[in-house]
Z-matrix of the N, CA and C atoms (Angstrom, degrees):
N
C 1 1.469
C 2 1.548 1 106.40
N 3 1.298 2 111.50 1 124.86
C 4 1.457 3 120.15 2 172.98
C 5 1.556 4 111.17 3 -69.78
N 6 1.297 5 125.17 4 138.69
C 7 1.424 6 121.00 5 174.33
C 8 1.518 7 110.23 6 -119.74
N 9 1.321 8 114.22 7 159.26
C 10 1.431 9 120.68 8 -175.53
C 11 1.544 10 115.18 9 -53.93
N 12 1.228 11 113.81 10 -31.04
C 13 1.534 12 120.91 11 -173.34
C 14 1.527 13 107.68 12 -69.13
N 15 1.292 14 121.36 13 -10.01
C 16 1.412 15 128.09 14 -178.48
C 17 1.603 16 108.48 15 -82.14
N 18 1.291 17 119.56 16 -26.59
C 19 1.467 18 121.26 17 -173.93
C 20 1.558 19 113.97 18 -126.76
N 21 1.428 20 116.96 19 -11.89
C 22 1.375 21 119.10 20 -174.00
C 23 1.468 22 114.09 21 -69.79
N 24 1.304 23 117.06 22 157.34
C 25 1.407 24 124.42 23 174.04
C 26 1.493 25 108.36 24 -81.82
N 27 1.404 26 116.45 25 116.31
C 28 1.376 27 116.20 26 -177.49
C 29 1.502 28 117.27 27 -84.42
N 30 1.318 29 119.36 28 148.46
C 31 1.519 30 120.08 29 179.08
C 32 1.502 31 113.87 30 59.92
N 33 1.279 32 119.84 31 46.82
C 34 1.435 33 120.98 32 -174.17
C 35 1.508 34 116.23 33 -60.79
N 36 1.294 35 120.47 34 151.24
C 37 1.462 36 119.25 35 171.42
C 38 1.442 37 111.47 36 -55.49
N 39 1.324 38 114.14 37 139.91
C 40 1.438 39 121.88 38 175.70
C 41 1.526 40 117.46 39 -138.21
N 42 1.283 41 118.51 40 161.26
C 43 1.416 42 121.61 41 169.49
C 44 1.505 43 111.48 42 -133.58
N 45 1.368 44 117.95 43 168.96
C 46 1.396 45 121.63 44 174.27
C 47 1.473 46 117.82 45 -96.16
N 48 1.272 47 119.18 46 169.79
C 49 1.528 48 119.94 47 -173.40
C 50 1.480 49 110.16 48 -69.62
N 51 1.306 50 122.97 49 -20.55
C 52 1.441 51 124.72 50 176.98
C 53 1.497 52 115.10 51 -87.36
N 54 1.364 53 118.71 52 -9.81
C 55 1.494 54 118.57 53 173.39
C 56 1.449 55 109.18 54 -71.08
N 57 1.299 56 117.26 55 169.50
C 58 1.476 57 127.34 56 -167.82
C 59 1.541 58 118.69 57 -106.77
N 60 1.341 59 114.58 58 165.40
C 61 1.492 60 113.72 59 172.81
C 62 1.478 61 113.80 60 -57.99
N 63 1.339 62 114.94 61 -31.97
C 64 1.516 63 117.55 62 -179.42
C 65 1.479 64 109.56 63 -67.89
N 66 1.342 65 117.27 64 -36.72
C 67 1.475 66 122.44 65 179.68
C 68 1.478 67 107.14 66 -64.90
N 69 1.372 68 120.89 67 -45.40
C 70 1.478 69 122.07 68 -175.99
C 71 1.524 70 109.11 69 -69.85
N 72 1.309 71 119.98 70 -39.72
C 73 1.537 72 122.19 71 -177.97
C 74 1.523 73 106.32 72 -63.18
N 75 1.372 74 117.59 73 -46.88
C 76 1.467 75 119.65 74 178.14
C 77 1.524 76 115.05 75 -55.30
N 78 1.456 77 112.42 76 -52.60
C 79 1.460 78 121.30 77 -175.11
C 80 1.573 79 104.35 78 -58.30
N 81 1.326 80 119.87 79 -47.70
C 82 1.510 81 123.45 80 176.48
C 83 1.507 82 111.13 81 -50.04
N 84 1.301 83 114.54 82 -54.82
C 85 1.411 84 122.41 83 -172.77
C 86 1.594 85 110.96 84 -63.55
N 87 1.320 86 117.17 85 -40.17
C 88 1.470 87 124.47 86 -170.58
C 89 1.566 88 105.47 87 -74.76
N 90 1.280 89 119.73 88 -37.08
C 91 1.534 90 122.62 89 -175.91
C 92 1.530 91 112.46 90 -110.60
N 93 1.342 92 117.56 91 9.51
C 94 1.416 93 117.09 92 175.89
C 95 1.559 94 113.29 93 52.71
N 96 1.335 95 116.10 94 50.29
C 97 1.544 96 122.05 95 176.62
C 98 1.376 97 107.76 96 -124.27
N 99 1.442 98 110.19 97 165.02
C 100 1.526 99 119.02 98 -174.51
C 101 1.488 100 109.97 99 -121.59
N 102 1.355 101 118.51 100 -4.23
C 103 1.480 102 118.15 101 -174.92
C 104 1.514 103 105.42 102 -141.60
N 105 1.383 104 116.98 103 132.11
C 106 1.358 105 121.89 104 176.32
C 107 1.652 106 108.70 105 -123.68
N 108 1.343 107 113.61 106 118.29
C 109 1.480 108 113.65 107 174.68
C 110 1.584 109 107.63 108 -73.00
N 111 1.266 110 117.67 109 137.71
C 112 1.433 111 127.64 110 170.68
C 113 1.463 112 111.96 111 -96.88
N 114 1.336 113 109.23 112 115.46
C 115 1.617 114 118.27 113 -175.40
C 116 1.468 115 114.02 114 -111.79
N 117 1.256 116 112.96 115 155.65
C 118 1.507 117 120.44 116 179.07
C 119 1.512 118 104.79 117 -91.52
N 120 1.289 119 116.95 118 -177.97
C 121 1.537 120 124.45 119 -177.41
C 122 1.425 121 113.39 120 -62.40
N 123 1.415 122 120.57 121 -27.23
C 124 1.389 123 124.79 122 179.42
C 125 1.485 124 112.00 123 -94.53
N 126 1.317 125 119.74 124 11.69
C 127 1.458 126 119.89 125 -177.26
C 128 1.541 127 124.70 126 84.35
N 129 1.362 128 110.03 127 -5.26
C 130 1.446 129 117.02 128 179.87
C 131 1.551 130 112.36 129 -72.31
N 132 1.309 131 118.42 130 146.65
C 133 1.525 132 124.17 131 178.25
C 134 1.521 133 109.47 132 -76.97
N 135 1.303 134 113.72 133 116.04
C 136 1.468 135 113.88 134 176.18
C 137 1.618 136 112.64 135 -113.01
N 138 1.300 137 115.61 136 -2.99
C 139 1.446 138 121.54 137 177.05
C 140 1.442 139 113.54 138 -178.52
N 141 1.316 140 111.67 139 175.44
C 142 1.516 141 116.61 140 -175.26
C 143 1.430 142 107.86 141 -143.50
N 144 1.381 143 124.93 142 133.60
C 145 1.498 144 127.40 143 179.93
C 146 1.513 145 102.27 144 -122.89
N 147 1.279 146 114.44 145 131.77
C 148 1.371 147 128.81 146 175.79
C 149 1.594 148 111.23 147 -98.80
N 150 1.223 149 116.81 148 164.09
C 151 1.470 150 123.08 149 171.44
C 152 1.524 151 109.44 150 -61.35
N 153 1.252 152 115.27 151 -42.55
C 154 1.512 153 120.07 152 173.53
C 155 1.491 154 116.06 153 -57.76
N 156 1.314 155 115.92 154 -40.77
C 157 1.465 156 123.02 155 177.37
C 158 1.547 157 110.80 156 -65.22
N 159 1.342 158 117.67 157 -37.38
C 160 1.467 159 123.73 158 -178.95
C 161 1.518 160 106.57 159 -66.83
N 162 1.379 161 115.25 160 -43.81
C 163 1.515 162 124.04 161 -173.56
C 164 1.514 163 105.73 162 -66.79
N 165 1.337 164 115.18 163 -46.45
C 166 1.541 165 117.77 164 -172.28
C 167 1.435 166 108.72 165 -71.80
N 168 1.360 167 121.39 166 -36.92
C 169 1.560 168 124.97 167 179.36
C 170 1.548 169 107.18 168 -66.91
N 171 1.345 170 118.58 169 -43.17
C 172 1.360 171 122.33 170 178.57
C 173 1.407 172 114.42 171 -59.34
N 174 1.315 173 119.57 172 -52.80
C 175 1.453 174 127.68 173 177.49
C 176 1.446 175 107.45 174 -54.81
N 177 1.300 176 123.69 175 -55.09
C 178 1.444 177 121.43 176 -173.80
C 179 1.556 178 111.87 177 -65.02
N 180 1.343 179 115.10 178 -33.76
C 181 1.472 180 119.61 179 176.48
C 182 1.487 181 110.35 180 -59.48
N 183 1.312 182 113.99 181 -49.89
C 184 1.438 183 120.38 182 -175.11
C 185 1.507 184 111.34 183 -75.54
N 186 1.310 185 124.43 184 -25.47
C 187 1.444 186 126.07 185 172.14
C 188 1.474 187 104.29 186 -67.98
N 189 1.328 188 121.32 187 -58.42
C 190 1.416 189 119.98 188 -179.33
C 191 1.539 190 115.32 189 -51.90
N 192 1.342 191 115.90 190 -39.86
C 193 1.453 192 117.60 191 176.91
C 194 1.452 193 111.79 192 -65.30
N 195 1.294 194 120.62 193 -37.12
C 196 1.544 195 125.99 194 -179.43
C 197 1.603 196 108.11 195 -69.53
N 198 1.336 197 111.66 196 -39.80
C 199 1.504 198 113.39 197 -173.14
C 200 1.522 199 113.33 198 -74.56
N 201 1.327 200 117.60 199 -19.98
C 202 1.566 201 118.08 200 -175.61
C 203 1.646 202 102.58 201 -112.13
N 204 1.352 203 115.33 202 2.30
C 205 1.474 204 113.14 203 170.55
C 206 1.537 205 113.24 204 79.68
N 207 1.422 206 117.22 205 14.88
C 208 1.478 207 117.37 206 177.97
C 209 1.602 208 108.22 207 -66.66
N 210 1.208 209 118.85 208 146.25
C 211 1.404 210 127.03 209 178.28
C 212 1.541 211 112.54 210 -91.87
N 213 1.289 212 116.37 211 -6.45
C 214 1.500 213 117.62 212 -176.30
C 215 1.556 214 110.10 213 -94.72
N 216 1.285 215 111.99 214 80.51
C 217 1.451 216 117.61 215 179.84
C 218 1.480 217 117.72 216 -68.11
N 219 1.409 218 110.46 217 -14.50
C 220 1.485 219 119.40 218 172.37
C 221 1.498 220 116.04 219 -85.45
N 222 1.336 221 118.36 220 17.83
C 223 1.426 222 123.03 221 -173.64
C 224 1.560 223 111.76 222 -64.62
N 225 1.271 224 115.90 223 -21.66
C 226 1.525 225 120.09 224 177.24
C 227 1.552 226 115.95 225 -67.37
N 228 1.418 227 112.18 226 -17.54
C 229 1.431 228 116.42 227 175.28
C 230 1.549 229 113.29 228 -63.81
N 231 1.330 230 112.56 229 -25.40
C 232 1.530 231 120.29 230 -178.08
C 233 1.564 232 112.67 231 -98.91
N 234 1.265 233 120.05 232 4.41
C 235 1.469 234 122.75 233 177.40
C 236 1.534 235 108.74 234 -81.39
N 237 1.248 236 119.91 235 109.56
C 238 1.493 237 124.54 236 177.84
C 239 1.473 238 110.76 237 -67.87
N 240 1.335 239 116.50 238 146.61
C 241 1.380 240 123.62 239 179.66
C 242 1.482 241 112.88 240 -65.20
N 243 1.306 242 114.79 241 -26.49
C 244 1.461 243 122.14 242 -177.71
C 245 1.616 244 106.15 243 -59.08
N 246 1.333 245 117.97 244 -27.57
C 247 1.440 246 120.68 245 -175.70
C 248 1.481 247 112.72 246 -83.72
N 249 1.363 248 118.20 247 -17.77
C 250 1.449 249 120.16 248 -173.82
C 251 1.531 250 110.60 249 -118.27
N 252 1.350 251 119.72 250 -16.59
C 253 1.503 252 119.64 251 -174.48
C 254 1.464 253 111.97 252 -67.90
N 255 1.337 254 116.18 253 155.99
C 256 1.394 255 124.56 254 172.09
C 257 1.458 256 108.95 255 -83.25
N 258 1.302 257 113.19 256 137.55
C 259 1.424 258 120.36 257 -177.85
C 260 1.657 259 111.00 258 -158.64
N 261 1.268 260 124.74 259 137.34
C 262 1.384 261 125.95 260 6.64
C 263 1.587 262 110.14 261 -77.91
N 264 1.425 263 119.00 262 162.74
C 265 1.341 264 120.15 263 -175.57
C 266 1.567 265 110.29 264 -109.43
N 267 1.327 266 114.03 265 131.56
C 268 1.514 267 118.40 266 175.76
C 269 1.505 268 104.86 267 -71.86
N 270 1.318 269 114.90 268 134.18
C 271 1.519 270 118.20 269 175.42
C 272 1.473 271 106.35 270 -134.27
N 273 1.297 272 118.62 271 171.22
C 274 1.456 273 123.13 272 174.09
C 275 1.523 274 108.29 273 -141.02
N 276 1.371 275 112.40 274 159.74
C 277 1.447 276 117.90 275 -175.79
C 278 1.613 277 107.23 276 -79.31
N 279 1.280 278 117.72 277 157.52
C 280 1.410 279 125.17 278 -171.91
C 281 1.622 280 109.01 279 -70.37
N 282 1.359 281 117.89 280 -17.47
C 283 1.503 282 125.09 281 176.07
C 284 1.391 283 111.83 282 -98.12
N 285 1.330 284 126.03 283 7.14
C 286 1.432 285 129.14 284 179.96
C 287 1.438 286 108.97 285 -69.33
N 288 1.388 287 120.25 286 154.30
C 289 1.381 288 125.48 287 -176.64
C 290 1.589 289 107.82 288 -70.97
N 291 1.302 290 115.61 289 151.42
C 292 1.390 291 120.36 290 177.25
C 293 1.527 292 110.38 291 -68.93
N 294 1.383 293 113.51 292 -40.97
C 295 1.498 294 117.68 293 175.56
C 296 1.457 295 110.79 294 -57.15
N 297 1.272 296 120.68 295 -46.69
C 298 1.480 297 127.53 296 -178.82
C 299 1.550 298 109.29 297 -61.25
N 300 1.310 299 116.39 298 -39.78
C 301 1.505 300 113.03 299 179.14
C 302 1.554 301 110.76 300 -71.38
N 303 1.369 302 114.18 301 -39.47
C 304 1.465 303 116.02 302 175.13
C 305 1.553 304 114.63 303 -57.25
N 306 1.243 305 114.89 304 -38.68
C 307 1.441 306 121.98 305 -174.52
C 308 1.570 307 106.86 306 -74.13
N 309 1.359 308 119.09 307 -38.92
C 310 1.469 309 122.19 308 165.81
C 311 1.377 310 119.85 309 -52.31
N 312 1.369 311 111.26 310 -51.63
C 313 1.555 312 117.12 311 176.33
C 314 1.557 313 114.13 312 -54.89
N 315 1.377 314 109.07 313 -45.33
C 316 1.509 315 114.06 314 -178.94
C 317 1.570 316 113.48 315 -68.55
N 318 1.346 317 113.11 316 -43.01
C 319 1.457 318 114.06 317 -178.04
C 320 1.548 319 114.02 318 -66.82
N 321 1.333 320 116.37 319 -37.57
C 322 1.481 321 121.96 320 176.26
C 323 1.509 322 116.35 321 -91.16
N 324 1.366 323 115.04 322 4.37
C 325 1.427 324 120.40 323 176.86
C 326 1.546 325 110.90 324 50.00
N 327 1.314 326 110.63 325 54.31
C 328 1.565 327 115.62 326 -177.08
C 329 1.556 328 106.95 327 -108.54
N 330 1.316 329 114.89 328 160.36
C 331 1.396 330 120.44 329 168.95
C 332 1.429 331 121.27 330 -99.76
N 333 1.313 332 113.16 331 -5.58
C 334 1.492 333 119.52 332 175.08
C 335 1.579 334 108.71 333 -158.73
N 336 1.300 335 107.08 334 168.61
C 337 1.587 336 115.82 335 179.81
C 338 1.443 337 106.09 336 -147.02
N 339 1.408 338 113.07 337 107.90
C 340 1.544 339 116.30 338 176.04
C 341 1.621 340 107.84 339 -66.14
N 342 1.358 341 109.25 340 142.43
C 343 1.429 342 116.69 341 -178.71
C 344 1.520 343 108.99 342 -111.90
N 345 1.387 344 112.92 343 135.81
C 346 1.489 345 116.25 344 -170.81
C 347 1.503 346 105.14 345 -128.21
N 348 1.382 347 112.19 346 161.37
C 349 1.436 348 124.87 347 176.07
C 350 1.521 349 108.11 348 -141.85
N 351 1.255 350 117.43 349 120.09
C 352 1.518 351 122.54 350 -174.38
C 353 1.547 352 109.81 351 52.17
N 354 1.391 353 115.25 352 41.59
C 355 1.435 354 118.91 353 175.21
C 356 1.545 355 115.07 354 75.86
N 357 1.282 356 118.91 355 4.24
C 358 1.481 357 120.38 356 175.46
C 359 1.506 358 114.08 357 -114.57
N 360 1.223 359 121.02 358 141.66
C 361 1.560 360 125.11 359 -177.91
C 362 1.488 361 103.40 360 -66.69
N 363 1.370 362 108.69 361 130.99
C 364 1.523 363 121.87 362 171.64
C 365 1.481 364 115.24 363 -123.93
N 366 1.396 365 113.92 364 -11.69
C 367 1.509 366 113.51 365 -177.01
C 368 1.562 367 106.20 366 -175.78
N 369 1.297 368 111.69 367 -179.97
C 370 1.444 369 121.25 368 -178.52
C 371 1.564 370 108.12 369 -147.54
N 372 1.338 371 114.56 370 139.82
C 373 1.480 372 114.93 371 176.28
C 374 1.592 373 105.71 372 -126.05
N 375 1.281 374 114.11 373 140.54
C 376 1.395 375 115.52 374 -171.97
C 377 1.610 376 107.54 375 -124.70
N 378 1.303 377 113.81 376 173.16
C 379 1.500 378 124.42 377 174.83
C 380 1.532 379 109.07 378 -56.76
N 381 1.351 380 113.82 379 -38.05
C 382 1.501 381 120.72 380 -176.70
C 383 1.515 382 109.89 381 -71.94
N 384 1.337 383 119.21 382 -28.50
C 385 1.459 384 118.92 383 168.97
C 386 1.504 385 117.21 384 -62.97
N 387 1.336 386 112.36 385 -42.85
C 388 1.414 387 117.79 386 175.86
C 389 1.476 388 112.65 387 -69.23
N 390 1.312 389 121.32 388 -30.32
C 391 1.509 390 121.69 389 171.37
C 392 1.477 391 109.41 390 -60.58
N 393 1.236 392 118.43 391 -45.35
C 394 1.545 393 123.59 392 179.76
C 395 1.532 394 105.90 393 -58.11
N 396 1.221 395 122.22 394 -44.60
C 397 1.435 396 128.07 395 -178.02
C 398 1.515 397 108.15 396 -59.50
N 399 1.362 398 113.47 397 -47.96
C 400 1.441 399 122.07 398 -177.44
C 401 1.636 400 110.01 399 -61.86
N 402 1.290 401 111.97 400 -41.15
C 403 1.473 402 118.60 401 178.79
C 404 1.572 403 113.25 402 -55.42
N 405 1.432 404 105.60 403 -52.65
C 406 1.570 405 112.18 404 -178.42
C 407 1.565 406 108.76 405 -65.55
N 408 1.271 407 117.86 406 -35.25
C 409 1.579 408 114.19 407 179.90
C 410 1.644 409 104.90 408 -73.09
N 411 1.173 410 121.63 409 -41.68
C 412 1.594 411 118.65 410 177.02
C 413 1.488 412 110.52 411 -62.07
N 414 1.323 413 120.44 412 -39.42
C 415 1.428 414 120.21 413 174.43
C 416 1.493 415 115.63 414 -61.37
N 417 1.375 416 116.99 415 -41.04
C 418 1.489 417 121.04 416 176.13
C 419 1.454 418 109.29 417 -67.13
N 420 1.335 419 122.75 418 -37.34
C 421 1.364 420 121.55 419 -178.14
C 422 1.615 421 109.66 420 -66.61
N 423 1.329 422 111.88 421 -39.77
C 424 1.458 423 117.34 422 -176.40
C 425 1.573 424 108.62 423 -67.68
N 426 1.274 425 116.33 424 -37.19
C 427 1.540 426 121.30 425 178.96
C 428 1.498 427 109.21 426 -65.56
N 429 1.285 428 114.33 427 -36.00
C 430 1.511 429 115.10 428 -177.06
C 431 1.533 430 114.28 429 -81.97
N 432 1.360 431 120.93 430 -11.92
C 433 1.458 432 123.72 431 -179.68
C 434 1.522 433 109.67 432 -76.33
N 435 1.356 434 118.91 433 136.30
C 436 1.446 435 119.81 434 172.66
C 437 1.403 436 111.23 435 -70.68
N 438 1.436 437 113.29 436 145.85
C 439 1.393 438 122.01 437 -174.63
C 440 1.588 439 105.14 438 -76.00
N 441 1.350 440 110.65 439 145.19
C 442 1.508 441 115.58 440 177.02
C 443 1.617 442 109.32 441 -78.37
N 444 1.312 443 110.02 442 139.35
C 445 1.558 444 120.92 443 177.28
C 446 1.417 445 107.45 444 -105.20
N 447 1.313 446 122.12 445 128.44
C 448 1.446 447 124.02 446 174.80
C 449 1.422 448 113.27 447 -96.27
């Protein structure tokens, strides 16, 4: 049985619930990531922020600001992630099966799954990781097929 710890990204980039939308956008941009686990001081997962969450919250903040004539367009820098993060967060153990994690992602229509060990975040697995696995498997299948002879 393949387990999630074989393909997960270890020690993912994280933020805390008091960090801001600007912090999340900057982290995503700098590291080319789409999901940020939000962790407490002990390393437990308390929320999840996706690129889509950041864009939606930024858009709504800017629209509200424009609609009421506020001049502080930088208002989003003060929006805490605790107000936009998804919670509760589905997680799985680092020894869980890869198939089980894939099924969880599909059933819950999630883009990623934080991986924990003893209640603390140790990794993250995303739909992109499963796409990489699929590519490797498809390449292996194609290599094993006999070539057609005309």
